[in-house]
C-alpha positions as CSV (number, residue, x, y, z in Angstrom):
1,M,0.0,0.0,0.0
2,P,1.5,3.4,-0.9
3,A,2.5,5.8,1.9
4,Y,3.0,9.5,1.8
5,I,5.3,12.0,3.4
6,I,3.3,15.3,3.7
7,A,5.3,18.4,4.7
8,Q,4.3,21.9,5.5
9,I,7.4,24.1,5.3
10,D,8.1,27.7,6.3
11,V,11.1,28.9,4.3
12,H,13.2,31.6,6.0
13,N,16.2,31.6,3.7
14,A,15.3,30.9,0.1
15,E,18.9,30.7,-1.2
16,Q,20.0,28.1,1.4
17,Y,16.7,26.2,1.0
18,K,17.4,25.9,-2.8
19,A,20.5,23.9,-2.0
20,Y,18.3,21.5,-0.1
21,T,15.8,21.2,-2.9
22,L,18.6,20.3,-5.3
23,L,19.6,17.2,-3.3
24,T,16.2,15.8,-2.4
25,P,14.9,14.5,-5.9
26,D,17.7,12.0,-6.3
27,A,17.3,10.7,-2.8
28,I,13.5,10.4,-3.2
29,K,14.0,8.6,-6.5
30,K,16.5,6.1,-5.0
31,Y,13.8,5.0,-2.5
32,G,11.1,4.6,-5.2
33,G,9.4,7.9,-4.3
34,K,7.8,10.5,-6.5
35,F,6.6,14.0,-5.9
36,I,2.8,14.3,-6.0
37,V,2.7,17.9,-4.8
38,R,5.7,20.3,-4.7
39,N,4.3,23.6,-3.7
40,G,2.4,25.2,-6.6
41,D,-0.7,27.3,-6.4
42,K,-2.9,26.7,-3.5
43,E,-6.2,28.0,-2.2
44,T,-7.5,27.5,1.4
45,L,-11.1,26.4,1.0
46,E,-12.0,26.1,4.7
47,G,-10.3,26.9,8.0
48,E,-7.2,29.0,8.7
49,E,-5.3,30.1,5.6
50,V,-2.3,27.9,4.8
51,T,0.6,29.9,3.7
52,K,3.4,27.4,4.1
53,R,5.1,25.5,1.3
54,M,3.3,22.2,0.8
55,V,5.0,19.0,-0.4
56,V,3.5,15.4,-0.8
57,I,5.8,12.6,-1.8
58,E,4.5,9.0,-2.5
59,F,6.5,6.0,-1.6
60,P,5.8,2.3,-2.1
61,D,5.0,1.7,1.6
62,M,5.6,3.0,5.1
63,D,8.9,1.2,5.5
64,T,10.3,2.7,2.4
65,G,9.2,6.2,3.3
66,R,10.8,5.8,6.7
67,A,14.0,4.4,5.1
68,F,14.2,7.4,2.9
69,Y,13.7,9.9,5.7
70,N,16.4,8.3,7.8
71,S,18.8,7.6,4.9
72,E,22.3,9.1,4.6
73,E,21.3,10.9,1.4
74,Y,18.3,12.7,3.0
75,T,20.1,13.3,6.3
76,A,22.7,15.3,4.3
77,A,19.8,17.3,2.7
78,K,18.2,17.9,6.1
79,E,21.4,19.5,7.3
80,L,21.2,22.0,4.4
81,R,17.6,22.7,5.4
82,R,18.5,23.4,9.0
83,G,18.4,27.2,9.6
84,A,16.8,27.8,6.1
85,A,13.3,26.4,6.9
86,E,11.2,24.9,9.6
87,G,8.5,22.4,8.9
88,T,6.2,19.6,9.9
89,F,6.7,16.2,8.2
90,L,4.2,13.4,8.5
91,L,4.5,9.8,7.2
92,I,1.0,8.4,6.5
93,D,-0.4,5.2,5.0
94,G,-2.4,5.6,1.8
95,V,-5.5,3.7,0.8
C-alpha cells in the first residue's frame, strides 16, 4: 500500500533552501518515491489560511518512506535545510 510524506514548510532563507531542494529529488527517486505535490498554487477552501510550502511525496510503503527519511542521502539534505526552513513532516499510509 502506498505511503506519503506530507510536509508543511516555512522557508526563512530561500537561497539556502534551494540547495536542499537540489539534493532531495535523487534521494527520493532512490527509494522509489515521487513528488505528488511540490508547492504550486494553493487555495484554502476552509479553516485557517495555509501559507506554508506544501509537499507530498509518494513511496511504495511506510517502511520505504521511513528508510528514505532516515537515509544518509536525506540526512545530508536535512542538514542543508536546517536554519533555512522549519517544517512539519508526516508519514502516513495511503488507501
